[in-house]
C-alpha positions as CSV (number, residue, x, y, z in Angstrom):
1,M,0.0,0.0,0.0
2,V,2.9,2.4,0.6
3,P,3.6,2.7,-3.2
4,L,-0.1,3.6,-3.8
5,I,0.0,6.2,-1.0
6,I,3.2,7.7,-2.5
7,L,1.7,7.8,-6.0
8,T,-1.5,9.4,-4.8
9,V,0.0,12.0,-2.4
10,V,2.9,13.1,-4.7
11,S,0.7,13.2,-7.8
12,L,-1.9,15.4,-6.0
13,A,0.8,17.6,-4.5
14,A,2.5,18.0,-8.0
15,R,-0.9,18.9,-9.5
16,A,-1.5,21.5,-6.8
17,V,1.9,23.0,-7.5
18,G,1.0,23.1,-11.2
19,A,-2.4,24.7,-10.5
20,F,-0.6,27.4,-8.6
21,G,1.6,28.4,-11.5
22,L,4.3,25.8,-12.3
23,D,3.5,25.2,-15.9
24,A,5.5,22.0,-16.1
25,L,3.1,20.4,-13.7
26,N,-0.1,22.0,-15.0
27,S,-1.6,18.8,-16.3
28,W,-2.7,15.5,-14.7
29,S,-0.3,13.5,-16.9
30,A,2.7,15.6,-15.8
31,A,1.7,15.4,-12.1
32,L,1.1,11.6,-12.4
33,A,4.5,11.3,-14.1
34,V,6.1,12.9,-11.0
35,G,4.1,10.7,-8.7
36,L,5.2,7.6,-10.6
37,A,8.8,8.8,-10.6
38,V,8.8,9.1,-6.8
39,M,7.0,5.8,-6.3
40,F,9.5,3.9,-8.6
41,T,12.4,5.6,-6.9
42,V,11.2,4.4,-3.5
43,T,10.5,0.9,-4.7
44,A,13.8,0.7,-6.5
45,I,15.7,1.5,-3.4
46,S,14.2,-1.6,-1.7
47,H,16.1,-3.7,-4.3
48,W,19.3,-2.9,-2.5
49,V,18.3,-2.4,1.1
50,Q,18.4,-5.3,3.5
51,P,16.4,-7.2,4.6
52,R,13.9,-6.3,1.9
53,R,16.4,-7.2,-0.9
54,D,16.6,-10.8,0.3
55,G,12.8,-10.8,0.5
56,L,12.6,-9.7,-3.1
57,I,15.2,-12.3,-4.2
58,A,13.1,-14.9,-2.4
59,I,9.9,-14.2,-4.5
60,V,11.6,-14.3,-7.9
61,P,10.0,-17.3,-9.6
62,T,12.2,-20.5,-9.6
63,W,12.2,-20.6,-13.4
64,V,14.0,-17.3,-13.5
65,P,17.8,-17.7,-13.4
66,H,20.1,-15.6,-11.2
67,P,17.4,-14.1,-8.9
68,S,19.9,-11.8,-7.2
69,L,21.0,-10.3,-10.5
70,V,17.3,-9.9,-11.6
71,V,16.5,-8.0,-8.5
72,T,19.5,-5.7,-9.0
73,V,18.6,-5.1,-12.7
74,T,14.9,-4.5,-12.1
75,G,15.8,-2.0,-9.4
76,A,18.1,-0.2,-11.8
77,L,15.4,-0.2,-14.5
78,E,12.9,1.3,-12.1
79,L,15.4,4.1,-11.3
80,L,16.1,4.7,-15.0
81,G,12.4,4.7,-15.7
82,A,11.8,7.2,-12.8
83,L,14.4,9.5,-14.2
84,G,12.9,9.1,-17.7
85,L,9.5,10.1,-16.4
86,L,10.9,13.4,-15.2
87,V,12.3,14.4,-18.7
88,P,9.5,15.4,-21.1
89,A,11.4,14.1,-24.1
90,T,11.7,10.6,-22.6
91,R,8.5,10.5,-20.6
92,V,6.4,8.4,-23.1
93,V,9.1,5.8,-23.6
94,A,9.8,5.6,-19.9
95,A,6.1,5.2,-19.1
96,I,5.7,2.4,-21.7
97,C,8.8,0.6,-20.4
98,L,7.7,0.9,-16.8
99,A,4.3,-0.5,-17.6
100,A,6.0,-3.4,-19.4
101,L,8.3,-3.9,-16.4
102,L,5.4,-4.1,-14.0
103,V,3.8,-6.8,-16.2
104,A,7.1,-8.7,-16.4
105,M,7.6,-8.6,-12.6
106,F,4.0,-9.7,-11.8
107,P,4.9,-13.4,-11.6
108,A,7.0,-12.6,-8.5
109,N,3.9,-11.0,-6.9
110,V,2.0,-14.2,-7.6
111,R,4.7,-16.3,-6.0
112,A,4.8,-14.0,-3.0
113,A,1.0,-14.2,-2.6
114,H,1.3,-18.0,-2.5
115,G,3.7,-17.8,0.4
116,V,7.5,-17.7,0.4
117,D,9.5,-18.8,3.4
118,H,11.3,-15.6,4.0
119,P,10.5,-13.0,6.7
120,A,11.2,-10.0,4.4
121,A,9.2,-11.3,1.5
122,P,6.2,-9.2,0.5
123,T,2.9,-10.8,1.8
124,T,0.2,-8.8,0.0
125,P,-2.8,-11.0,-0.9
126,L,-2.9,-11.7,-4.7
127,A,-6.3,-9.9,-5.3
128,L,-5.0,-6.7,-3.6
129,R,-1.6,-7.0,-5.4
130,T,-3.3,-7.5,-8.7
131,A,-5.5,-4.4,-8.1
132,L,-2.5,-2.3,-7.2
133,Q,-0.6,-3.5,-10.3
134,V,-3.6,-2.6,-12.5
135,I,-3.6,0.9,-11.0
136,F,0.2,1.3,-11.5
137,V,0.1,0.0,-15.1
138,A,-3.0,2.2,-15.8
139,A,-1.1,5.3,-14.4
140,A,1.9,4.6,-16.6
141,V,-0.3,4.0,-19.7
142,F,-2.2,7.2,-19.0
143,V,1.1,9.2,-18.9
144,A,2.3,7.5,-22.1
145,V,-1.0,8.1,-24.0
146,A,-1.2,11.7,-22.8
147,G,2.3,12.3,-23.9
148,M,1.6,11.0,-27.4
149,A,-1.5,13.2,-27.8
150,P,-1.1,16.1,-30.2
151,R,-0.6,19.4,-28.5
152,Q,-3.3,21.9,-28.8
């Protein structure tokens, strides 16, 4: 739930700043891009901070080779995507890539929901985790589609 709270609070705060005169944040898509960037930065950090890192490694599906490397790489991709969201020229590509990354990482959430024997592994029930993932993917898709729309 923490990522959803971060996404919501930061997006609303960014939109409020835009409404009060910062043109770069004067749209929902720009504000949502900032919210996603902060959310992905926070979640990426957990890929390197113990004990959460070991919990993330534990939920990587058994059919995925080198789980430690996968956790490191996905954390780096989240950080790169977060940075890309903050740059208007790369925002659309970053949003699309992050949406794809969320889909690619979903099997780890399924494995976690079925129970992994590690105290730092995420324990969010699958229905809730699925709903959260849908929200995060939808937010990224919204940012991408809004960024592709012709300017008026």
